[in-house]
C-alpha positions as CSV (number, residue, x, y, z in Angstrom):
1,M,214.2,16.5,-65.6
2,K,212.8,19.6,-64.0
3,N,214.0,21.7,-66.9
4,E,212.1,19.3,-69.3
5,K,209.5,20.9,-71.4
6,R,206.2,20.1,-70.0
7,V,203.0,19.4,-72.0
8,T,199.4,19.0,-70.9
9,R,197.5,15.8,-71.9
10,R,193.9,15.2,-70.8
11,L,193.4,11.5,-70.1
12,I,190.3,9.7,-69.6
13,L,190.5,6.5,-67.7
14,N,187.7,4.0,-68.1
15,I,188.0,1.8,-64.8
16,P,185.8,0.4,-62.6
17,D,184.3,2.7,-60.1
18,S,185.7,0.7,-57.0
19,L,189.2,1.0,-58.3
20,A,188.6,4.6,-59.2
21,K,187.2,5.4,-55.7
22,E,190.1,3.6,-54.1
23,A,193.0,5.0,-56.3
24,E,191.5,8.6,-55.5
25,K,191.5,7.7,-51.9
26,N,194.9,6.8,-51.9
27,G,196.2,9.9,-53.8
28,L,197.0,8.0,-57.0
29,L,194.9,10.2,-59.4
30,K,197.2,13.3,-58.8
31,P,199.1,14.6,-61.6
32,K,202.6,14.1,-59.8
33,I,201.7,10.6,-58.6
34,L,200.3,9.6,-62.3
35,E,203.7,11.0,-63.6
36,S,205.7,8.7,-61.3
37,L,203.7,5.8,-61.8
38,I,204.2,6.1,-65.5
39,R,208.1,6.8,-65.2
40,A,208.3,3.7,-63.0
41,E,206.5,1.5,-65.6
42,L,208.6,3.1,-68.4
43,R,211.8,2.2,-66.4
44,C,210.5,-1.5,-65.9
45,R,209.5,-1.8,-69.5
46,H,213.2,-0.7,-70.4
47,I,214.9,-3.0,-68.0
48,N,212.7,-5.9,-69.3
49,H,213.6,-5.1,-72.8
50,L,217.3,-5.3,-71.9
51,F,216.8,-8.7,-70.1
52,D,215.2,-9.9,-73.5
53,V,218.0,-8.6,-75.6
54,T,220.8,-10.3,-73.4
55,D,218.5,-13.6,-73.3
56,R,218.6,-13.5,-77.1
57,L,222.5,-12.7,-77.3
58,A,223.3,-15.3,-74.7
59,S,221.2,-18.0,-76.9
60,L,223.6,-17.3,-79.8
61,N,226.5,-19.0,-78.2
62,L,229.1,-16.6,-79.6
63,P,232.7,-17.1,-78.4
64,P,233.5,-14.2,-76.0
65,L,235.3,-11.1,-77.4
66,T,239.1,-10.7,-76.9
67,D,240.7,-7.8,-74.9
68,E,241.5,-6.3,-78.2
69,E,238.4,-6.5,-79.4
70,I,236.5,-5.0,-76.4
71,Q,239.2,-2.1,-76.9
72,S,238.2,-1.5,-80.5
73,E,234.7,-1.5,-79.7
74,I,235.4,0.9,-77.1
75,Q,237.4,3.1,-79.4
76,A,234.9,3.0,-82.0
77,A,231.9,4.1,-79.7
78,R,234.2,6.8,-78.5
79,T,235.0,8.2,-82.1
80,L,231.2,7.9,-82.9
81,K,230.3,9.9,-80.0
82,H,232.8,12.4,-80.5
83,S,231.8,12.9,-84.2
84,H,228.0,13.5,-83.2
85,A,229.1,16.0,-80.4
86,S,231.2,17.9,-83.1
87,S,228.5,18.0,-85.6
88,S,225.8,19.3,-83.1
């Protein structure tokens, strides 16, 4: 992520004064810390989304895939990945 293009965004936080003072006292309003907090929240949201999806899939009560079906899906994904890589 160090080579990732950086952009500047100006944020205005409208939070209670006591919270702002405590956050500032604990160094939480520094750009690197805010970046870390945002990344952590995004990871949590992605993980929660995956759990939601797996719960919905489990509720479908579908029969498990056979070994042949699994291999076929793996091969299809590899083929798609290679076709995207070669077209880039």
